[in-house]
Kinemage of the C-alpha trace (Angstrom):
@kinemage 1
@onewidth
@group {chain A} dominant
@subgroup {mainchain}
@vectorlist {calphas} color= white
{ca unk a 1} P -0.039 0.021 -0.053
{ca unk a 2} L 1.362 3.408 -0.861
{ca unk a 3} L 0.467 5.018 2.523
{ca unk a 4} L 2.716 2.789 4.484
{ca unk a 5} L 5.862 4.585 3.717
{ca unk a 6} L 4.691 8.186 4.912
{ca unk a 7} L 2.825 6.293 7.828
{ca unk a 8} L 6.215 4.777 9.217
{ca unk a 9} L 8.216 7.669 8.663
{ca unk a 10} L 6.036 9.933 10.338
{ca unk a 11} L 5.683 7.482 13.127
{ca unk a 12} L 9.425 7.369 13.580
{ca unk a 13} L 9.671 11.356 13.321
{ca unk a 14} L 7.073 11.667 15.989
{ca unk a 15} L 8.988 9.366 18.393
{ca unk a 16} L 12.223 10.891 17.574
{ca unk a 17} L 10.723 14.690 18.083
{ca unk a 18} L 9.091 13.224 21.339
{ca unk a 19} L 12.195 12.350 22.818
{ca unk a 20} L 14.010 15.611 21.560
{ca unk a 21} L 11.248 17.997 22.747
{ca unk a 22} L 11.465 16.243 25.863
{ca unk a 23} L 15.272 17.007 26.315
{ca unk a 24} L 14.683 20.541 25.316
{ca unk a 25} L 11.798 20.758 27.832
{ca unk a 26} L 14.067 19.337 30.749
{ca unk a 27} L 16.911 21.433 29.780
{ca unk a 28} L 14.964 24.778 29.240
{ca unk a 29} L 13.171 24.097 32.590
{ca unk a 30} L 16.624 23.965 34.335
{ca unk a 31} L 17.538 26.927 32.896
{ca unk a 32} L 14.576 28.907 34.047
{ca unk a 33} L 15.111 27.365 37.511
{ca unk a 34} L 18.726 28.334 37.447
{ca unk a 35} L 17.845 31.879 36.392
{ca unk a 36} L 15.327 32.323 39.061
{ca unk a 37} L 17.670 31.095 41.853
{ca unk a 38} L 20.836 32.898 40.670
{ca unk a 39} L 19.718 36.254 39.263
{ca unk a 40} L 19.371 37.805 42.355
{ca unk a 41} L 23.033 37.198 43.541
{ca unk a 42} L 24.640 38.094 40.119
{ca unk a 43} L 22.422 41.243 39.672
{ca unk a 44} L 23.366 42.619 43.202
{ca unk a 45} L 27.025 42.661 42.060
{ca unk a 46} L 26.284 44.908 39.161
{ca unk a 47} L 27.208 48.644 39.026
{ca unk a 48} L 24.449 51.126 39.357
{ca unk a 49} L 22.697 51.821 36.934
{ca unk a 50} L 22.360 48.109 36.436
{ca unk a 51} L 20.726 47.972 32.882
{ca unk a 52} L 18.960 44.803 33.770
{ca unk a 53} L 16.969 43.309 30.423
{ca unk a 54} L 13.597 42.470 31.176
{ca unk a 55} L 14.582 38.700 31.605
{ca unk a 56} L 17.971 38.757 33.242
{ca unk a 57} L 19.916 35.541 33.245
{ca unk a 58} L 23.141 34.891 35.136
{ca unk a 59} L 24.057 32.718 32.227
{ca unk a 60} L 24.541 33.511 28.586
{ca unk a 61} L 23.832 37.012 26.934
{ca unk a 62} L 20.902 39.401 26.652
{ca unk a 63} L 19.038 36.869 24.295
{ca unk a 64} L 19.151 34.117 26.848
{ca unk a 65} L 15.951 35.072 28.723
{ca unk a 66} L 13.896 35.086 25.618
{ca unk a 67} L 15.443 31.901 24.127
{ca unk a 68} L 14.929 30.103 27.127
{ca unk a 69} L 11.391 30.813 27.897
{ca unk a 70} L 10.404 30.214 24.041
{ca unk a 71} L 12.493 26.991 24.117
{ca unk a 72} L 10.350 25.840 27.224
{ca unk a 73} L 7.161 26.718 25.342
{ca unk a 74} L 8.303 25.136 21.971
{ca unk a 75} L 9.195 21.961 24.088
{ca unk a 76} L 6.087 21.556 26.032
{ca unk a 77} L 3.825 22.162 22.977
{ca unk a 78} L 6.216 19.913 20.877
{ca unk a 79} L 5.913 16.993 23.618
{ca unk a 80} L 1.976 17.267 23.572
{ca unk a 81} L 1.981 17.490 19.713
{ca unk a 82} L 4.189 14.344 19.523
{ca unk a 83} L 1.852 12.419 21.718
{ca unk a 84} L -1.224 13.680 20.009
{ca unk a 85} L 0.373 12.983 16.546
{ca unk a 86} L 1.355 9.319 17.294
{ca unk a 87} L -2.180 8.763 18.205
{ca unk a 88} L -3.435 10.338 14.832
{ca unk a 89} L -0.847 8.233 12.921
{ca unk a 90} L -1.968 5.080 14.385
{ca unk a 91} L -5.556 5.831 13.301
{ca unk a 92} L -4.490 7.074 10.043
{ca unk a 93} L -7.800 8.714 8.956
{ca unk a 94} L -8.454 12.235 7.201
{ca unk a 95} L -9.721 14.039 10.377
{ca unk a 96} L -6.860 12.693 12.565
{ca unk a 97} L -4.288 13.601 9.903
{ca unk a 98} L -5.619 16.946 9.367
{ca unk a 99} L -5.660 17.572 12.911
{ca unk a 100} L -1.968 16.270 13.221
{ca unk a 101} L -1.017 18.518 10.332
{ca unk a 102} L -2.268 21.495 12.029
{ca unk a 103} L -0.789 20.717 15.606
{ca unk a 104} L 2.675 19.925 14.029
{ca unk a 105} L 2.702 23.112 11.629
{ca unk a 106} L 1.889 25.155 14.967
{ca unk a 107} L 4.424 23.512 16.758
{ca unk a 108} L 6.996 24.053 14.031
{ca unk a 109} L 6.377 27.833 13.852
{ca unk a 110} L 6.880 27.622 17.637
{ca unk a 111} L 10.200 25.902 17.180
{ca unk a 112} L 11.402 28.045 14.513
{ca unk a 113} L 10.974 31.212 16.819
{ca unk a 114} L 12.735 29.552 19.572
{ca unk a 115} L 15.678 28.548 16.829
{ca unk a 116} L 15.817 32.187 15.641
{ca unk a 117} L 16.382 33.204 19.282
{ca unk a 118} L 18.985 30.374 19.501
{ca unk a 119} L 20.640 31.757 16.529
{ca unk a 120} L 20.652 35.318 17.725
{ca unk a 121} L 22.015 34.170 21.174
{ca unk a 122} L 24.640 32.204 19.124
{ca unk a 123} L 25.449 35.390 17.203
{ca unk a 124} L 25.794 37.609 20.039
{ca unk a 125} L 28.081 35.152 21.809
{ca unk a 126} L 29.597 34.789 25.308
{ca unk a 127} L 27.881 31.496 26.034
{ca unk a 128} L 30.024 29.428 28.299
{ca unk a 129} L 27.558 27.039 29.944
{ca unk a 130} L 27.632 23.568 28.162
{ca unk a 131} L 23.878 23.125 28.977
{ca unk a 132} L 22.889 26.350 27.375
{ca unk a 133} L 24.906 25.365 24.273
{ca unk a 134} L 23.316 22.060 24.177
{ca unk a 135} L 19.621 23.706 24.351
{ca unk a 136} L 20.601 25.764 21.320
{ca unk a 137} L 22.000 22.790 19.387
{ca unk a 138} L 19.011 20.815 20.351
{ca unk a 139} L 16.511 23.713 19.212
{ca unk a 140} L 18.124 24.033 15.885
{ca unk a 141} L 18.172 20.054 15.340
{ca unk a 142} L 14.494 19.823 16.445
{ca unk a 143} L 13.252 22.585 14.063
{ca unk a 144} L 14.723 20.338 11.391
{ca unk a 145} L 13.103 17.340 12.623
{ca unk a 146} L 9.718 18.965 12.999
{ca unk a 147} L 9.830 20.284 9.569
{ca unk a 148} L 10.392 16.873 8.171
{ca unk a 149} L 7.746 15.560 10.324
{ca unk a 150} L 5.249 18.401 8.933
{ca unk a 151} L 6.036 17.499 5.439
{ca unk a 152} L 5.749 13.790 6.180
{ca unk a 153} L 2.220 14.400 7.685
{ca unk a 154} L 1.195 16.566 4.665
{ca unk a 155} L 2.109 13.771 2.354
{ca unk a 156} L 0.052 11.288 4.251
{ca unk a 157} L -2.845 13.645 4.120
{ca unk a 158} L -2.334 14.033 0.336
{ca unk a 159} L -2.310 10.105 0.096
{ca unk a 160} L -5.478 9.539 2.183
{ca unk a 161} L -7.401 12.023 0.171
{ca unk a 162} L -6.178 10.440 -3.054
{ca unk a 163} L -7.539 6.980 -1.478
{ca unk a 164} L -10.672 8.413 -0.443
{ca unk a 165} L -11.314 10.128 -4.147
{ca unk a 166} L -10.586 6.810 -6.063
{ca unk a 167} L -12.528 4.596 -3.682
{ca unk a 168} L -15.420 6.737 -3.607
{ca unk a 169} L -15.138 7.537 0.009
{ca unk a 170} L -14.799 4.010 1.518
{ca unk a 171} L -11.496 3.994 3.254
């Protein structure tokens, strides 16, 4: 059957994304916790006027606060989308695939936003923490795998629509 290739590839990519988004969520959660616990100590040693950014982080640079928050949001939405997408791929019906396509596209947009902030943070420089560098790299990698997942699900939607069209709606 022609729909087995996109189905198995989408299932593999969703499992991979579930693992990657889980790791991104764990590291971003650690970074938020670290920022909350250590901001006061680091900010108290700054000269007056302190010029604190709205989201000050004792690690990284001026883009770190925004990057960590958006990576955490993208990670959480990615985990939820991957779990929902796995369920939709297993059913492989048109309504389920359309909802999976919508969710994965939305997740990809959030991940692209976090990836853009990761690229900005890399561009600014001064990141010495290895966990933060790992978060940057994983965000860039998961944006590519999510893009592949979105494409694979859309190919599956096209395949199911074609099957329904030729079978007269009896899939």
